[in-house]
N, C-alpha and C positions, 0 to 999 in steps of 0.2 A: 337394350338394343338401340333405343332412341339416343342415349348418350354416346354410344359408339358411332352412330351416323353423324352426330354433331361434331365429334372429335375428328372423324375422317373428313368431313366437309371442311372444317377449319384447316386441317393438314393440307388438303388439296389447294385451298385458297392461298395458304402461306407459300406453298411450292410455286404456285402461279406468280405470286409477287416476287419470289426469289428468282425465278426464271426471267421475269421482265426486267429485273435490276441488274442482271449480269451483263458484262460487256461482250463484245463480239468475239472474244478469244476463247469460246467454249471448246472443251475437249469432246471427243467421241461424237462428232457430228456425223450424220448420215452421208453416204457417198454423194458427191455432186458431179453433175455433168453440165459444164458451162455455168449458167446462172440458176439452173433449176435443180432442186433436190430430187433425187430418185428414191422413192419409198419402196419398201418391200411389199409384195402382194401375197396375201394369204388366200389361196384358192380353195374351192370346195373339195371335200373328200366324201366318199360314201359314209353315211352315218354309222354303219356297222363296222367300218374300219378304224374307228376311234374307240379304244377299249377303256372303259371306266370301271370294269370289274376289279374289285380289290381296292378301290379308291373311296375316299370319304367326300361326299358332297358338302361343301361349306356354305355355298350361297347359290341362289338362282334368281333370275329376273327375266320377265317376258316383255318384249317391246318390238315394234315394227322398225327394224334397223335398215331395211332395204326399200322402204316405201312401196311395198306391194300390197298393203292393207291386210297383211297377215303377220301376227306377232311371231318373232323368233325367240328362242329360249337361250339365255346366256347362263352357263353353269361353270362354277369354280370348284375344282377338285384338288385333293392332295392324297398322296399314298400313305399318310399317317393314319392310324386307326384310332377309334374311340374305345375306351375301356368299358367295363360293365356299368360304370356310373355315368357314362356319356362324356367323360373328359377326354380331351385329345392326348394321345401318347406321342409327343413330338420327339424326334431324333435330332442329331446335329444338322441334318439336312433332309429335305423331302423332294420328291418329284411333284410338280404342280401342273395342272391342266386348266386352261380357260378356253371353253369352246362355245361357239354359237351353233345351235341346232336349228335347221331350216328344212323341215320335212325329211326327205331322204338324204339330205346333204348336211354336212357339218363343216365348220371352219375352225380348226385348232389355232386360235390366236396366240396362245402361249402354251408351250409344252417344254418345261425347263426344270432342271434340278436347281434348287435354291438352298445354299448353305447358310445355316444360322439365320433364317429370315422367313418372311411371309409375303404373300401376294394378295392384293386387294384390287377391286375394280369399281369404277363409277360409270354411269351412263348419263350423257348430257343431251338434252334436246337442243338442237342448233337453230330452231325456227321452223315455221310452216314451209313445207316443201323441201326442206333440207334434211339430209340423212343425219341421224343421231350419231354421236361418237362414244366410244368406250375408251376410258382412260385406265391403264393398268399401272399400278404402283408395286414395285418390287423393292422391299426394304430388307436389307441384310445388316449384319453387324459391321460390315465394311463399306456400305454404300447404299445409294438409293437411285432408282431409275424410274422414269415416267415414259410411257409410250401411249400413243393414241391410235385407235383403229376406227376407220370410217368405211362403210360399204361404198364401193365405186361400181355403179350400175353398168357403165360402159365396159369395164374390165372384168366384171363378174366376180369380184372378190373384195376382201377387206384390205385397204391400204394401211400399212403400219408406218407410223412416223415416230422417230426417236425425238422426244421432247427434251429430256434432261437425263444425264448420267453424271452422278457426282464423281469427283476425283476420288481415287482410292484413299480411304482413311478408315480408322477404327472408331466407330461411334462409341461414346461413353454414356449416352442416354438417348432414348427415343420415347416420346409419349404416345406412340401409336399402340393402341390396345391389341392384344392377341385374340385369337379365336377361342 
């Protein structure tokens, strides 16, 4: 597990360098209004309205994301099942869910079918008094995307920012380890 975390950290670092080195002709930018980028808001839903029955929890982490001195729980699920030996039974694609649970409310940050790929997340501390961010990595056989989510107290939800979406291509190798 320690090796996986190191590889994922190196991967995110390399992606950050890649993003910084790109010129301003990026594709798939978020919608812009004037000079300001408008990010998608993920609003709260009732915890009971998000169904995880029949899904496999792959990871969870607790952290105070909204600066209310109470930790929220971040959970990553897929609808792929584990066999009797505990090994994942992957198909050509799976439904994925990344949700933040905050008492009786939940925020479904990512709820998506991913073809021939996987979903990963990191949590970053942005400094004292600053809301932490969640970075989601969606890696498929044909591309890679990075999105960040930060809780916006004034708007009462998580702002989603598209950080990077690769151009369509077919990867011939990825060193990202699987689950």
